[in-house]
C-alpha positions in Angstrom: 52.9 -11.6 -10.8 53.6 -9.1 -13.6 50.0 -9.1 -14.8 48.7 -8.7 -11.2 50.8 -5.5 -10.8 48.3 -3.9 -13.1 45.8 -3.9 -10.1 48.3 -1.9 -8.1 49.0 0.8 -10.7 48.4 4.4 -9.8 45.8 4.7 -12.7 43.8 1.6 -11.5 43.8 2.6 -7.8 43.0 6.2 -8.6 40.1 5.1 -10.9 38.9 2.7 -8.2 38.9 5.5 -5.6 37.0 7.8 -7.9 34.4 5.3 -9.2 33.8 3.7 -5.8 33.4 7.1 -4.2 30.8 8.1 -6.7 29.0 4.7 -6.3 29.1 5.0 -2.5 27.7 8.6 -2.7 25.0 7.7 -5.2 23.8 4.7 -3.3 23.9 6.6 0.0 21.8 9.4 -1.5 19.3 7.1 -3.1 19.1 5.0 0.1 18.1 8.1 2.1 15.6 9.1 -0.6 14.1 5.6 -0.4 13.9 5.9 3.4 12.1 9.2 3.0 9.6 7.6 0.6 9.1 4.7 3.0 8.3 7.1 5.9 6.0 9.2 3.7 4.0 6.1 2.5 3.8 4.7 6.0 2.4 8.0 7.3 -0.1 8.1 4.4 -1.0 4.5 5.1 -1.6 5.3 8.8 -3.9 8.2 7.8 -5.8 6.1 5.3 -6.2 3.3 8.0 -7.5 5.9 10.5 -9.9 7.3 8.0 -11.1 3.8 7.0 -11.7 2.9 10.7 -13.7 6.1 11.2 -15.8 5.3 8.0 -16.3 1.8 9.2 -17.6 3.0 12.6 -19.9 5.4 10.8 -21.2 2.6 8.5 -21.9 0.6 11.7 -23.9 3.4 13.2 -25.9 3.8 9.9 -26.7 0.1 9.9 -27.9 0.3 13.5 -30.0 3.3 12.5 -31.4 1.5 9.5 -32.3 -1.5 11.8 -34.1 0.9 14.2 -36.0 2.6 11.3 -36.8 -0.8 9.8 -38.2 -2.1 13.1 -40.3 1.1 13.4 -41.5 0.7 9.8 -42.3 -3.0 10.3 -44.3 -2.3 13.5 -45.9 1.0 12.4 -49.7 1.1 13.0 -50.6 3.8 10.5 -49.7 4.4 6.9 -48.4 7.9 7.9 -45.9 6.3 10.3 -44.9 3.7 7.8 -44.2 6.4 5.2 -42.2 8.4 7.8 -39.9 5.5 8.6 -39.6 4.4 5.0 -38.6 7.9 3.9 -35.7 7.9 6.5 -34.2 4.6 5.3 -30.7 4.9 3.9 -30.3 4.7 0.1 -28.7 1.3 0.6 -31.6 -0.1 2.6 -34.1 1.4 0.0 -32.2 -0.3 -2.8 -32.0 -3.6 -0.9 -35.8 -3.5 -0.2 -36.5 -2.8 -3.8 -34.7 -6.0 -4.8 -35.5 -8.2 -1.7 -38.2 -7.0 0.7 -38.2 -10.3 2.6 -34.6 -10.0 3.5 -33.4 -6.4 3.1 -30.3 -6.8 5.4 -28.6 -9.2 3.1 -25.0 -9.4 1.8 -25.6 -6.8 -1.0 -26.8 -4.3 1.7 -23.7 -4.8 3.9 -21.4 -4.7 0.9 -22.9 -1.4 -0.1 -22.8 0.0 3.4 -19.1 -1.0 3.8 -18.0 0.0 0.3 -16.3 3.3 1.2 -14.5 2.0 4.3 -13.4 -1.1 2.4 -12.0 1.1 -0.4 -10.1 3.1 2.2 -8.8 -0.1 3.9 -7.6 -1.2 0.4 -5.8 2.1 -0.1 -4.1 1.8 3.3 -2.9 -1.7 2.3 -1.6 -0.3 -1.0 0.3 2.5 0.8 1.8 0.1 3.3 2.9 -2.2 0.5 4.6 0.8 -1.2 6.3 1.7 2.0 7.6 -1.9 2.3 8.9 -1.8 -1.3 10.8 1.4 -0.6 12.2 -0.3 2.6 13.5 -3.2 0.5 15.0 -0.7 -2.0 16.7 1.2 0.8 18.1 -2.0 2.3 19.5 -3.0 -1.1 21.1 0.4 -1.6 22.6 0.3 1.8 24.3 -3.0 0.9 25.7 -1.3 -2.2 27.0 1.5 0.0 28.6 -0.9 2.4 30.4 -3.0 -0.3 31.5 0.1 -2.3 32.8 1.8 0.9 34.8 -1.3 1.8 36.3 -1.4 -1.7 37.0 2.3 -1.5 38.8 1.8 1.8 41.0 -1.0 0.3 41.8 1.1 -2.8 42.7 4.1 -0.7 44.9 2.0 1.7 46.6 0.3 -1.3 47.5 3.6 -2.8 49.4 4.5 0.4 51.6 1.3 0.2 54.8 0.9 -1.8 54.3 -0.1 -5.5 56.1 -3.4 -5.1 54.1 -4.5 -2.0 52.1 -7.7 -2.4 49.5 -6.3 0.0 49.0 -3.3 -2.5 48.4 -5.8 -5.3 46.0 -7.9 -3.1 44.1 -4.8 -2.0 43.9 -3.6 -5.6 42.4 -7.0 -6.6 40.0 -7.0 -3.7 38.9 -3.4 -4.4 38.3 -4.3 -8.1 36.3 -7.3 -7.0 34.2 -5.1 -4.7 33.6 -2.6 -7.5 32.3 -5.4 -9.7 30.2 -6.8 -6.9 28.8 -3.3 -6.0 27.8 -2.7 -9.6 26.1 -6.0 -9.8 24.2 -5.3 -6.6 23.3 -1.8 -7.8 21.9 -3.2 -11.0 19.7 -5.6 -8.9 18.3 -2.9 -6.7 14.5 -3.1 -6.9 12.7 -0.3 -8.7 9.5 0.9 -7.0 6.6 1.8 -9.4 4.4 4.4 -7.7 
């Protein structure tokens, strides 16, 4: 029992209150910063997704336009009309016809036409993944805040009890345990590489 009284000493309880207060404040602040980053990357992801959808629709319209021009070129009755249609083809259709005139609307053509929208879809996915990583970081920091706040409450309550009280000793031990657990949790908080 004599050794356990160490956990109820004024020095230990005062140190616990100070350290747990700092840890709670730090984890609370970092949690709110992670929440801000999560919101920011979610908004950027939504913007990128909207832009990608618009680019995708534009690519679809260009493909339809290429099909229309190709049909006009294919059925043109004069060399002048043929040249008119051919000069209006998209760069992607011209490149595809240069490599495969029999089947110009092939996989390479569609890949080239959807290259920009696909890059924007990929960017939207990257931003949403970052937002989720910040969400996990914020959740982990909130757990640190919860445990350190509980430890702080126990240390503060213990400091109000009589020095000889077994409850003071128990609260001092629990508070110390929560400090150790909070530090372990804090060291395990995921770091987000942006």
